[in-house]
C-alpha distance (Angstrom), angle and dihedral (degrees) to the residues before:
residue distance angle dihedral
M1 . . .
R2 3.80 . .
P3 3.79 115.5 .
I4 3.80 112.8 -131.5
L5 3.77 138.2 -160.5
K6 3.82 111.4 -133.5
T7 3.83 115.9 -180.0
H8 3.77 123.2 177.8
P9 3.87 109.4 -99.7
T10 3.76 118.4 -117.7
D11 3.83 133.8 -155.5
N12 3.81 127.1 -125.6
A13 3.81 89.3 -79.4
S14 3.82 90.7 54.4
A15 3.80 92.2 -111.3
K16 3.75 118.9 139.4
I17 3.79 112.2 -99.3
V18 3.77 115.1 -115.5
F19 3.82 111.9 -146.0
N20 3.76 116.2 -145.0
K21 3.79 90.3 -172.4
Y22 3.78 123.9 31.0
G23 3.79 91.2 -135.3
D24 3.81 88.3 66.1
A25 3.85 88.3 69.4
K26 3.80 91.8 61.1
P27 3.85 98.3 87.8
Y28 3.80 91.2 49.9
L29 3.80 92.1 49.2
I30 3.80 90.3 49.6
D31 3.80 91.8 47.8
Q32 3.75 94.2 49.9
T33 3.80 99.8 40.6
C34 3.85 107.5 16.5
R35 3.81 128.0 -119.8
Y36 3.79 100.4 -58.6
C37 3.82 131.7 112.3
H38 3.80 107.1 -98.0
F39 3.83 90.0 -138.1
C40 3.85 113.6 35.0
E41 3.88 92.0 21.5
M42 3.82 93.3 -134.5
P43 3.79 113.8 150.8
I44 3.79 112.5 -106.4
L45 3.74 105.4 -139.4
N46 3.77 96.8 176.3
S47 3.81 125.1 41.6
P48 3.78 110.8 -41.3
A49 3.80 117.6 -129.4
V50 3.80 118.9 -122.4
E51 3.84 110.6 -121.4
H52 3.78 117.0 -143.5
I53 3.77 105.7 -151.4
K54 3.80 88.8 -159.7
P55 3.78 101.2 39.2
K56 3.77 126.8 -112.5
E57 3.81 87.8 -129.8
C58 3.77 115.7 27.1
N59 3.81 112.9 -156.3
G60 3.78 90.2 -38.1
N61 3.76 96.1 -40.8
K62 3.85 107.4 117.5
T63 3.77 97.3 -176.3
R64 3.81 105.7 46.1
Y65 3.85 94.5 92.9
A66 3.81 98.4 15.2
N67 3.80 88.7 127.2
L68 3.85 90.4 61.2
T69 3.85 97.4 49.0
N70 3.85 94.0 100.0
Q71 3.79 99.1 22.9
W72 3.84 115.3 123.4
S73 3.78 91.5 -141.7
N74 3.83 90.2 61.4
L75 3.79 97.5 48.9
L76 3.84 133.0 91.7
L77 3.82 136.6 155.5
I78 3.81 117.7 -100.1
C79 3.77 140.5 172.1
T80 3.83 120.7 -122.3
Y81 3.85 91.8 -107.3
C82 3.75 95.9 57.0
N83 3.75 91.9 39.0
S84 3.79 95.5 53.5
T85 3.80 92.1 46.2
K86 3.83 94.5 54.2
G87 3.81 95.5 49.0
N88 3.78 120.2 176.0
Q89 3.76 102.5 -51.2
D90 3.79 121.5 143.9
L91 3.79 115.1 -109.4
K92 3.77 140.6 -159.4
L93 3.77 98.4 -141.3
Q94 3.81 94.3 -150.9
N95 3.84 90.2 65.6
F96 3.80 93.0 65.0
Y97 3.83 139.2 52.0
W98 3.78 116.2 -115.1
P99 3.81 122.2 -163.1
Y100 3.79 94.8 -134.4
K101 3.84 93.1 51.7
S102 3.77 106.9 37.1
N103 3.79 138.6 33.9
T104 3.80 91.7 -101.8
L105 3.80 93.0 -172.7
I106 3.78 89.6 74.8
P107 3.82 104.9 61.9
F108 3.85 98.5 43.6
E109 3.78 138.8 65.4
H110 3.84 115.5 -145.2
L111 3.80 109.4 180.0
T112 3.78 101.8 78.5
G113 3.83 94.3 71.7
K114 3.77 90.7 -109.2
I115 3.76 121.2 70.8
I116 3.79 106.8 -115.2
V117 3.77 135.9 175.2
D118 3.81 119.7 -87.9
N119 3.80 104.1 -118.9
T120 3.81 94.1 -152.3
I121 3.80 94.8 71.2
L122 3.82 123.6 88.0
P123 3.83 120.1 -75.5
A124 3.84 92.6 -111.9
Q125 3.80 88.9 49.2
Q126 3.79 91.2 49.7
T127 3.82 89.3 54.1
K128 3.77 91.3 50.8
A129 3.78 91.0 47.7
Q130 3.80 92.3 50.2
N131 3.80 90.5 48.6
T132 3.81 88.2 57.0
I133 3.78 92.6 48.2
N134 3.81 90.9 50.1
L135 3.80 93.0 46.6
Y136 3.74 94.1 59.6
G137 3.81 100.7 25.0
L138 3.76 91.8 -118.1
S139 3.77 95.4 159.7
S140 3.82 94.6 49.3
T141 3.78 117.4 124.9
T142 3.81 96.9 -179.3
N143 3.80 133.2 46.2
S144 3.76 128.9 -131.3
S145 3.80 91.8 -83.7
G146 3.83 94.9 50.7
G147 3.76 97.2 -103.0
K148 3.78 125.0 118.6
D149 3.73 115.6 -65.6
T150 3.80 102.3 -117.0
R151 3.81 92.5 -139.4
F152 3.84 90.1 57.3
E153 3.80 92.5 42.2
Y154 3.80 93.9 51.2
R155 3.85 92.9 41.8
I156 3.83 90.9 55.2
R157 3.81 89.8 50.3
V158 3.80 92.4 49.9
I159 3.79 92.2 48.5
S160 3.79 88.3 57.1
Q161 3.80 91.8 47.8
A162 3.80 93.4 49.0
L163 3.81 93.3 48.3
E164 3.82 89.5 51.1
R165 3.83 91.7 51.2
Y166 3.85 90.1 47.0
I167 3.80 90.8 54.5
E168 3.82 90.5 48.7
Y169 3.78 93.2 46.2
T170 3.77 95.4 50.0
S171 3.82 95.8 42.1
N172 3.79 122.4 105.4
P173 2.95 109.8 -95.7
Q174 3.75 94.7 30.1
Q175 3.83 110.6 -117.6
V176 3.85 101.7 -166.5
T177 3.81 135.6 40.9
I178 3.80 127.2 -131.1
N179 3.82 88.3 -116.9
A180 3.83 90.8 57.5
I181 3.82 90.7 47.6
I182 3.79 92.3 50.5
G183 3.76 93.4 45.7
Q184 3.79 92.4 53.5
A185 3.85 91.9 43.7
I186 3.83 92.5 52.8
E187 3.77 90.8 51.4
A188 3.82 94.9 43.3
G189 3.79 98.1 43.1
F190 3.83 123.1 -161.4
F191 3.81 94.4 115.7
S192 3.82 93.7 -174.2
V193 3.83 90.6 60.5
W194 3.79 93.0 54.4
Y195 3.79 92.2 42.1
N196 3.81 93.6 53.1
V197 3.82 96.3 41.7
F198 3.80 88.6 55.6
K199 3.83 94.8 46.5
T200 3.80 92.7 130.6
Q201 3.79 94.0 49.6
P202 3.84 110.8 73.2
V203 3.81 94.3 176.0
V204 3.83 91.3 57.7
R205 3.81 91.0 43.0
Q206 3.82 91.2 53.6
A207 3.82 89.7 50.5
L208 3.78 90.6 49.9
L209 3.82 91.6 50.8
V210 3.84 92.2 52.4
A211 3.77 94.6 44.0
F212 3.84 93.8 49.6
K213 3.86 92.9 42.0
V214 3.73 93.5 -120.9
P215 3.85 114.1 165.8
L216 3.79 108.2 -102.4
T217 3.83 91.3 -151.5
C218 3.86 86.5 75.5
F219 3.81 91.0 66.3
D220 3.81 142.0 61.9
A221 3.82 108.6 -100.6
V222 3.85 94.1 -131.5
T223 3.81 108.0 35.9
F224 3.78 96.1 20.8
N225 3.80 88.5 -135.7
P226 3.85 112.2 155.8
I227 3.84 117.5 -94.6
A228 3.75 131.6 -168.7
R229 3.78 114.1 -77.7
N230 3.81 95.4 -156.0
P231 3.82 105.6 39.5
T232 3.80 94.5 162.4
N233 3.81 96.0 49.2
A234 3.80 106.1 111.9
I235 3.83 91.4 -159.4
D236 3.77 102.6 48.5
T237 3.82 125.5 -7.4
I238 3.81 95.8 -167.7
């Protein structure tokens, strides 16, 4: 899952913009983080949905989080698949990983088709990562009607594409340029797939980080390996 940087938009007087409708935040979210689902990373070719972290209607209660409906801090971009899986359940935010708070590349593995938990992290972190996977159905391979989950199907396809580009890039002579790799990655989405396939190629990794507007502070400046985003947090440094 791609970490993102989400800062409150300001007007020409540098005052924080107040959104009267949550849909008005969508262009700013797209501008800051590109047109990809903040959870499964699939490109959203039509109009992205706005995810309410704390739901507009919580288990039938329409007023519990009414004050957060249009709040920038409560809004993310999401595809219809992730959105419909989560539903309107109430959440304790500390039990999940959020791409604007943590370096969400660390707790997940992305190259099996399904998103699974990285088994090298601490047990409490593994639980938190699995909660996140379950919340958005990120490991699902089939949809509610028994067909292929489009997220899984597309991710498998992108893994194959990224591996082909890696072979071409590392061959002698080199058969593909960085610009061609980045162009295909931007169109295909699933940043974390491309990032992990090119784990031995820091120059390509850096170009991917820039193209997908991923915060560079979440990475080592030489290898561009992921580093903890919250190193002073006594509960969870990720």
